[in-house]
C-alpha positions as CSV (number, residue, x, y, z in Angstrom):
1,V,0.0,0.0,0.0
2,I,2.8,2.4,0.9
3,E,4.6,1.7,-2.4
4,E,1.4,2.4,-4.2
5,I,0.9,5.7,-2.5
6,L,4.5,6.7,-3.3
7,A,4.0,5.8,-6.9
8,R,0.9,7.8,-7.3
9,N,1.7,10.9,-5.3
10,P,4.4,13.4,-6.4
11,S,3.6,15.6,-3.4
12,V,6.6,15.8,-1.0
13,N,4.4,16.2,2.0
14,I,2.2,13.2,1.2
15,R,5.2,11.0,0.4
16,R,7.0,12.2,3.6
17,E,3.9,11.3,5.8
18,A,3.5,7.9,4.1
19,L,7.2,7.0,4.7
20,L,7.1,8.2,8.3
21,L,3.9,6.2,8.9
22,A,5.4,3.1,7.3
23,A,8.6,3.4,9.4
24,Q,6.6,3.8,12.6
25,M,4.4,0.8,11.8
26,E,7.6,-1.3,11.3
27,V,9.0,0.0,14.6
28,D,5.7,-0.9,16.3
29,G,5.9,-4.3,14.7
30,N,9.5,-4.7,16.0
31,S,10.9,-4.8,12.4
32,K,13.7,-2.3,12.9
33,D,15.5,-3.2,9.7
34,A,12.5,-2.5,7.6
35,A,11.9,0.7,9.5
36,L,15.4,1.8,8.9
37,G,14.9,1.2,5.2
38,F,11.9,3.5,5.1
39,Y,13.8,6.3,6.9
40,E,16.6,6.0,4.3
41,K,14.0,6.1,1.5
42,L,12.7,9.3,3.2
43,L,16.2,10.8,3.2
44,A,16.4,10.1,-0.6
45,E,13.4,12.3,-1.2
46,K,13.9,15.8,-2.5
47,G,12.4,18.9,-1.0
48,L,12.8,17.9,2.7
49,S,13.7,20.7,5.1
50,Q,17.0,20.6,7.0
51,E,15.0,20.0,10.2
52,A,13.1,17.1,8.7
53,R,16.3,15.5,7.4
54,A,18.0,15.9,10.7
55,E,15.1,14.2,12.5
56,A,15.1,11.3,9.9
57,H,18.9,10.9,10.3
58,W,18.6,10.6,14.0
59,A,15.8,8.1,13.8
60,A,17.8,6.1,11.4
61,A,20.9,6.3,13.6
62,R,19.0,4.9,16.6
63,L,17.6,2.0,14.6
64,A,21.0,1.1,13.1
65,F,22.5,1.3,16.6
66,D,19.9,-1.1,17.9
67,L,20.7,-3.4,15.0
68,G,24.4,-3.3,15.8
69,Q,25.2,-1.7,12.4
70,W,27.8,0.7,13.8
71,D,29.1,2.3,10.6
72,R,25.6,2.9,9.4
73,A,24.6,4.4,12.7
74,R,27.6,6.7,12.7
75,A,27.0,7.8,9.2
76,H,23.5,8.9,10.1
77,A,24.4,10.4,13.5
78,L,27.2,12.5,11.9
79,A,25.2,13.6,8.8
80,E,25.8,17.2,7.9
81,E,22.3,18.2,8.8
82,R,23.1,17.7,12.5
83,R,24.8,21.1,12.5
84,S,21.3,22.7,12.2
85,L,20.2,21.2,15.5
86,Q,20.3,22.8,19.0
87,T,23.6,22.2,20.9
88,R,22.2,19.5,23.2
89,L,20.9,17.5,20.2
90,Q,24.2,17.9,18.3
91,Y,25.9,16.5,21.4
92,R,23.4,13.6,21.5
93,N,24.4,12.7,17.9
94,E,28.1,13.0,18.6
95,K,27.8,10.8,21.6
96,L,26.0,8.1,19.7
97,A,28.7,8.2,17.0
98,L,31.4,7.9,19.7
99,L,29.7,4.9,21.3
100,C,29.6,3.2,17.9
101,L,33.4,3.3,17.9
102,Y,33.6,1.8,21.4
103,R,31.2,-1.0,20.4
104,Q,33.5,-1.9,17.5
105,G,36.5,-2.0,19.9
106,L,38.0,1.1,18.2
107,F,39.1,2.6,21.5
108,A,42.0,4.7,20.2
109,E,39.7,6.4,17.6
110,G,37.1,6.9,20.3
111,I,39.5,8.4,22.8
112,A,40.7,10.9,20.2
113,E,37.1,11.8,19.4
114,A,36.2,12.2,23.1
115,K,39.1,14.5,23.6
116,D,38.1,16.6,20.6
117,L,34.5,16.9,21.8
118,A,35.7,18.0,25.2
119,K,37.6,20.9,23.6
120,R,34.5,22.4,22.1
121,K,33.1,25.3,24.1
122,A,29.6,24.5,23.1
123,F,29.8,21.1,24.8
124,Y,31.2,22.5,28.1
125,P,27.9,21.7,29.9
126,F,28.5,18.1,29.1
127,R,32.1,18.0,30.4
128,A,31.3,15.4,33.1
129,E,29.8,12.9,30.7
130,L,32.6,13.5,28.2
131,R,35.1,12.7,31.0
132,L,33.1,9.6,31.7
133,L,33.2,8.6,28.0
134,L,36.9,9.2,27.9
135,A,37.4,7.0,30.9
136,R,35.4,4.2,29.3
137,G,37.6,4.4,26.2
138,V,40.8,4.3,28.3
139,E,39.4,1.3,30.2
140,G,38.5,-0.4,27.0
141,A,42.0,0.2,25.8
142,G,43.4,-1.6,28.8
143,D,44.8,1.2,31.0
144,W,42.8,0.8,34.2
145,K,45.0,3.0,36.3
146,L,44.3,6.0,34.1
147,A,40.7,5.0,33.6
148,A,40.1,4.9,37.4
149,S,41.7,8.3,37.8
150,L,39.3,9.7,35.1
151,Y,36.3,8.0,36.7
152,H,37.2,9.6,40.0
153,E,37.2,13.0,38.3
154,V,33.6,12.7,37.1
155,P,31.5,13.2,40.3
156,P,33.2,16.5,41.4
157,L,32.4,17.9,37.9
158,S,28.7,17.1,38.3
159,P,27.9,15.5,41.7
160,K,24.2,14.6,41.5
161,T,23.9,13.5,37.9
162,A,23.7,10.3,35.8
163,P,27.4,10.5,34.8
164,A,28.5,10.6,38.5
165,A,26.4,7.5,39.3
166,E,27.8,5.6,36.4
167,A,31.4,6.6,37.3
168,Y,31.0,5.2,40.8
169,Y,29.3,2.1,39.5
170,R,32.0,1.3,37.0
171,L,34.7,1.7,39.7
172,G,32.7,-0.7,41.9
173,D,32.2,-3.1,39.0
174,H,35.9,-3.3,38.4
175,E,36.7,-3.8,42.1
176,L,34.2,-6.7,42.2
177,N,34.8,-8.5,38.9
178,V,38.5,-7.9,38.4
179,F,40.1,-7.4,41.8
180,H,37.4,-9.4,43.7
181,R,37.4,-6.9,46.6
182,E,33.8,-7.0,47.7
183,D,34.0,-4.4,50.5
184,S,35.6,-1.8,48.2
185,A,33.1,-2.6,45.5
186,R,30.2,-2.2,47.9
187,A,31.5,1.2,48.9
188,F,31.5,2.4,45.3
189,F,28.0,0.9,44.7
190,D,26.8,2.7,47.8
191,S,28.2,5.9,46.4
192,A,26.4,5.3,43.0
193,A,23.1,4.7,44.9
194,A,23.7,7.9,47.0
195,V,23.9,10.0,43.8
196,G,20.3,9.0,43.1
197,E,18.4,5.9,42.4
198,I,16.4,7.8,39.8
199,F,19.4,7.2,37.6
200,E,20.0,3.8,35.9
201,Y,23.4,3.2,37.5
202,G,22.2,4.5,40.9
203,R,19.6,1.8,40.9
204,L,22.1,-0.8,39.7
205,G,24.5,0.3,42.4
206,A,21.9,-0.1,45.1
207,G,21.0,-3.5,43.8
208,K,24.6,-4.7,43.8
209,S,25.3,-3.3,47.3
210,Q,22.2,-5.1,48.7
211,A,23.3,-8.3,47.0
212,L,26.8,-8.0,48.5
213,S,25.4,-7.3,51.9
214,R,23.1,-10.4,51.6
215,L,26.1,-12.4,50.5
216,T,28.0,-11.5,53.7
217,E,24.9,-12.5,55.8
218,L,24.6,-15.8,54.1
219,R,28.2,-16.7,54.5
220,K,28.0,-16.0,58.3
221,A,24.6,-17.6,59.0
222,P,24.3,-21.2,60.1
223,P,22.1,-23.5,58.0
224,P,18.4,-22.8,58.9
225,D,17.6,-26.6,58.8
226,S,19.9,-29.5,59.2
227,T,18.0,-31.3,56.4
228,Q,19.0,-28.5,54.0
229,P,22.7,-28.0,54.4
230,H,23.1,-26.4,51.0
231,Y,20.6,-23.6,51.5
232,Q,23.2,-20.9,51.9
233,E,25.4,-22.1,49.0
234,F,22.4,-22.2,46.7
235,M,21.2,-18.7,47.6
236,I,24.8,-17.4,47.2
237,A,24.9,-19.0,43.7
238,E,21.6,-17.3,42.9
239,L,22.9,-14.0,44.0
240,F,26.0,-14.4,41.9
241,L,23.9,-15.3,38.8
242,F,21.0,-12.9,39.0
243,R,22.2,-10.0,41.0
244,L,26.0,-9.9,40.5
245,A,26.2,-11.2,36.9
246,Q,29.0,-13.6,37.8
247,V,28.1,-16.8,36.0
248,D,31.4,-18.6,36.8
249,S,31.0,-18.0,40.5
250,A,27.4,-19.3,40.4
251,L,28.4,-22.4,38.5
252,T,31.3,-23.1,40.9
253,R,28.9,-23.2,43.9
254,L,26.3,-25.2,42.1
255,D,28.9,-27.8,41.2
256,Q,30.0,-27.9,44.9
257,I,26.4,-28.6,45.9
258,V,25.9,-31.4,43.4
259,Q,29.3,-33.0,44.3
260,S,28.8,-32.8,48.1
261,P,28.2,-36.0,50.0
262,K,25.7,-34.3,52.3
263,P,22.1,-35.1,51.4
264,D,19.8,-32.2,50.7
265,S,16.5,-33.2,49.1
266,A,15.5,-29.6,48.5
267,Y,18.6,-28.0,46.9
268,T,20.8,-30.7,45.4
269,V,18.3,-31.5,42.6
270,R,17.8,-27.8,42.0
271,A,21.5,-27.2,41.7
272,A,21.9,-30.1,39.3
273,Y,19.2,-28.7,37.1
274,A,20.2,-25.1,37.4
275,R,23.8,-25.7,36.3
276,A,22.6,-27.5,33.1
277,F,20.2,-24.7,32.4
278,I,22.9,-22.0,32.8
279,Q,25.3,-23.9,30.5
280,E,22.6,-23.9,27.8
281,E,21.0,-20.5,28.2
282,F,23.9,-18.3,29.5
283,R,26.9,-20.1,28.0
284,G,25.4,-21.7,24.9
285,D,27.3,-24.9,25.6
286,T,24.7,-27.6,24.6
287,V,27.2,-30.4,24.9
288,K,27.8,-29.7,28.5
289,S,24.2,-28.9,29.2
290,D,22.9,-32.1,27.6
291,S,25.4,-34.1,29.7
292,Q,24.2,-32.4,32.9
293,Y,20.5,-32.8,32.0
294,H,21.2,-36.5,31.6
295,Y,22.7,-36.4,35.1
296,V,19.4,-35.0,36.4
297,L,17.5,-37.8,34.7
298,K,19.8,-40.5,36.1
299,H,20.1,-39.3,39.7
300,F,16.8,-37.6,40.3
301,P,14.2,-39.7,38.5
302,G,10.5,-39.0,39.1
303,T,11.0,-35.3,39.9
304,E,9.7,-32.2,38.3
305,W,13.3,-31.3,37.4
306,A,13.9,-34.6,35.6
307,K,10.6,-34.2,33.8
308,Q,11.7,-30.7,32.6
309,A,15.3,-31.9,31.7
310,E,13.7,-34.5,29.5
311,K,11.7,-31.8,27.7
312,N,14.8,-29.6,27.3
313,L,16.6,-32.6,25.7
314,G,13.8,-33.1,23.3
315,L,13.2,-36.6,24.5
316,K,9.9,-38.5,24.4
317,P,8.1,-37.9,27.8
318,T,8.6,-40.8,30.1
319,V,9.2,-39.3,33.5
320,E,6.2,-39.5,35.8
321,T,6.4,-37.4,39.0
322,D,4.5,-37.8,42.2
323,E,2.4,-34.9,41.1
324,D,1.5,-36.8,37.9
325,K,0.6,-39.9,40.0
326,A,-1.4,-37.9,42.5
327,H,-3.3,-36.3,39.7
328,A,-4.2,-39.6,38.1
329,L,-5.4,-40.9,41.5
330,F,-7.3,-37.7,42.1
331,L,-9.1,-38.1,38.7
332,T,-10.1,-41.6,39.7
333,A,-11.7,-40.3,42.9
334,E,-13.4,-37.6,40.8
335,E,-14.9,-40.2,38.4
336,M,-16.2,-42.1,41.3
337,R,-17.7,-39.0,42.9
338,F,-19.5,-37.8,39.8
339,G,-20.4,-41.3,38.7
340,G,-22.7,-41.6,41.7
341,E,-20.6,-44.0,43.9
342,D,-21.3,-44.1,47.6
343,L,-19.7,-41.0,49.1
344,Q,-18.8,-42.4,52.5
345,G,-18.0,-45.9,51.4
346,K,-16.0,-45.3,48.2
347,V,-15.5,-41.7,47.2
348,V,-14.0,-40.3,50.5
349,P,-11.6,-43.3,50.8
350,A,-10.5,-42.7,47.2
351,Y,-9.6,-39.1,48.0
352,R,-7.9,-40.1,51.2
353,E,-5.7,-42.5,49.2
354,V,-4.3,-39.4,47.3
355,V,-3.4,-37.8,50.6
356,K,-2.0,-41.0,52.1
357,R,0.2,-42.0,49.1
358,Y,1.3,-38.5,47.9
359,P,1.0,-36.2,50.9
360,G,3.5,-33.6,49.7
361,T,1.7,-32.8,46.4
362,R,-0.6,-30.0,45.4
363,Q,-3.2,-32.6,44.4
364,A,-3.2,-34.0,48.0
365,A,-4.1,-30.6,49.4
366,Q,-7.0,-30.4,47.0
367,A,-8.1,-33.9,47.9
368,Q,-8.0,-33.1,51.6
369,F,-10.2,-30.0,50.8
370,V,-12.7,-32.1,48.9
371,I,-12.9,-34.6,51.8
372,A,-13.7,-31.8,54.2
373,C,-16.3,-30.3,51.8
374,L,-18.0,-33.6,51.3
375,H,-18.3,-34.2,55.0
376,E,-19.6,-30.7,55.5
377,D,-22.2,-31.2,52.8
378,L,-23.3,-34.6,54.2
379,G,-23.6,-33.2,57.7
380,H,-25.9,-30.4,56.5
381,R,-28.1,-32.8,54.6
382,D,-29.0,-34.7,57.7
383,S,-29.5,-32.5,60.8
384,A,-28.9,-35.5,63.0
385,S,-25.4,-36.2,61.6
386,V,-23.5,-34.3,64.2
387,G,-20.7,-36.8,63.9
388,I,-20.2,-36.1,60.2
389,L,-20.0,-32.3,60.9
390,D,-17.4,-33.0,63.5
391,S,-15.5,-35.0,60.9
392,A,-15.7,-32.0,58.6
393,K,-14.2,-29.8,61.2
394,A,-11.4,-32.3,61.9
395,D,-10.7,-32.5,58.1
396,Y,-10.5,-28.7,57.9
397,R,-8.1,-28.5,60.8
398,E,-5.9,-31.2,59.2
399,L,-6.0,-29.2,56.0
400,Q,-4.7,-26.2,57.9
401,S,-2.0,-28.2,59.6
402,R,-0.7,-30.1,56.6
403,Y,-1.0,-27.5,53.9
404,K,-0.3,-24.2,55.5
405,G,0.0,-21.3,53.0
406,T,-2.3,-22.9,50.4
407,I,-5.6,-21.4,49.2
408,Y,-7.3,-24.4,50.7
409,A,-5.9,-23.7,54.2
410,G,-7.2,-20.2,54.0
411,I,-10.7,-21.4,53.1
412,A,-10.5,-23.9,55.9
413,E,-9.7,-21.1,58.4
414,G,-12.8,-19.2,57.3
415,K,-15.0,-22.2,57.5
416,L,-13.9,-23.0,61.0
417,A,-14.2,-19.4,62.1
418,A,-17.8,-19.3,60.7
419,A,-18.6,-22.5,62.6
420,G,-17.3,-21.1,65.8
421,A,-14.7,-23.8,66.0
422,S,-11.1,-23.3,67.0
423,V,-9.0,-22.3,64.0
424,A,-5.8,-23.3,65.6
425,P,-4.8,-26.6,64.0
426,P,-3.9,-29.5,66.3
427,S,-0.7,-31.3,65.8
428,V,-1.0,-33.9,63.0
429,K,-0.6,-37.5,64.1
430,G,1.6,-39.8,62.1
431,P,4.1,-38.7,59.5
432,P,2.8,-35.3,58.2
433,A,3.2,-34.0,54.7
434,A,5.9,-31.5,54.1
435,A,4.6,-28.2,55.4
436,T,6.5,-26.4,52.6
437,P,6.9,-28.8,49.7
438,V,9.7,-28.1,47.2
439,P,8.4,-25.3,44.9
440,M,7.6,-26.6,41.5
441,P,9.3,-24.9,38.6
442,E,7.6,-22.0,36.9
443,S,7.0,-22.3,33.2
444,G,8.3,-20.1,30.4
445,T,10.0,-20.4,27.1
446,S,13.7,-20.2,26.4
447,E,15.4,-18.8,23.4
448,A,16.2,-22.4,22.4
449,G,12.4,-22.8,21.9
450,H,11.5,-25.2,24.7
451,E,9.5,-24.8,27.8
452,I,11.5,-24.1,30.9
453,P,11.0,-23.8,34.6
454,R,12.9,-21.1,36.4
455,P,16.3,-22.7,36.9
456,M,16.9,-21.5,40.4
457,P,13.6,-20.9,42.3
458,A,14.2,-18.2,44.9
459,T,13.1,-19.2,48.3
460,D,15.1,-16.4,49.9
461,T,13.1,-13.2,49.9
462,A,16.1,-11.0,49.7
463,V,16.7,-12.5,46.3
464,A,13.2,-13.3,45.2
465,D,12.1,-9.6,45.4
466,T,14.5,-8.5,42.7
467,A,15.2,-11.6,40.7
468,E,12.0,-13.0,39.2
469,P,12.6,-13.8,35.6
470,S,9.9,-15.3,33.5
471,G,11.1,-17.7,30.9
472,K,14.7,-17.1,30.3
473,P,16.5,-15.4,33.2
474,H,17.4,-11.8,32.7
475,K,21.0,-11.1,31.8
476,E,22.0,-7.7,33.1
477,E,23.2,-5.3,30.4
478,L,26.1,-3.3,31.9
479,E,26.6,-1.3,28.7
480,P,24.5,1.9,28.6
481,N,22.7,2.7,25.4
482,Y,22.5,5.8,23.4
483,E,19.1,6.7,24.9
484,N,20.8,8.2,28.0
485,V,21.8,11.2,25.9
486,D,18.1,12.2,25.5
487,Q,18.3,13.7,29.0
488,Y,20.2,16.7,27.7
């Protein structure tokens, strides 16, 4: 349609609007390459004003930058028409062009360009960020001593600004990832946060500082449960992966958990699955990830993790978990119930079988709830059936005790309160179900195209509040993009 409009309309204004509309539609459709093509067609049109051409060049430069087409982005950013722009917009273009050099690893050229920009009187208001850009180039060129000195010069030039926060953050990042000095790193991250968490690197600094503080706490704290000796190490691995972007450190700790002779039903299997997932999704090493997925299948059969590992390997489903078995048994009870079988003689015992055989499953909680509801319903049908109502109350109390935190336990509490019964659950006789069953993996889709659970389910609130990826875990991007220049 756009091509047809262009072919039939010689009017510059109509053609311009058509091309702008086409470009925006492609951007909205996430087809940046096509959008870039339309902007370049627009720039080939005659009769455009200097202002219109400058705007089109900038839009094209941004798209090319996003596409990683550095030379193309520089060409548009440095187009002659930029000279007609206001000073802050000229600086925006120059900064994007400079970042393109850094992205190509052309640090010597970028350093020279940064120095040249710093000499321009018109760009004096941006001297703090220009010093930051120079420091980044020097760091990229391998001279950390000089780069650190330049980073330290940034905050005094512009104390409460984005460049100051970024300078502190980059100092802290180097301390953490190169020198491995966590205390020094945290001090710099705190300084970045103090500049202002309204800035990107202020927020990142605050997050890194909190993660390092939590890391210190975990290292000092004793295991919360003797049956879970690897809790701390697993949480530390999660911090390294999601909050500190240190994949190697995360994998080292996960390997230690898997290889440890200490039994831990909650975290050993998670660590085994998580390291395979990280190898595939973060490292792209399918040979190693496939081997580690097979390890999960061999050593942890019948678990949700084995079931998901099987899917990730593209194998025909064969793993049957306790949840699967409980679900099948629950459906049998449901068929008996809706098939008109005797409630007390057959249906209730069928539901109890789910609770008895698979007590730690979600389906068991639902079965216990159905038992209580059936007894309540039977008790109300016959006013003389006081004993059945007492059974319902006992069933609701047992539901509260065995399955705390579930929606069913919440309903049970309300039912007991309405009946005037004590809502405090008694102690459960016999071997109770796990009060906090191992969380099941969350679903999502990885870039490899298969369904995935979250590789490292956070049970530690200090981590979970800030690291809840859906599908593929977020990989923190430490490189700022050109959009930061729009603040000027």
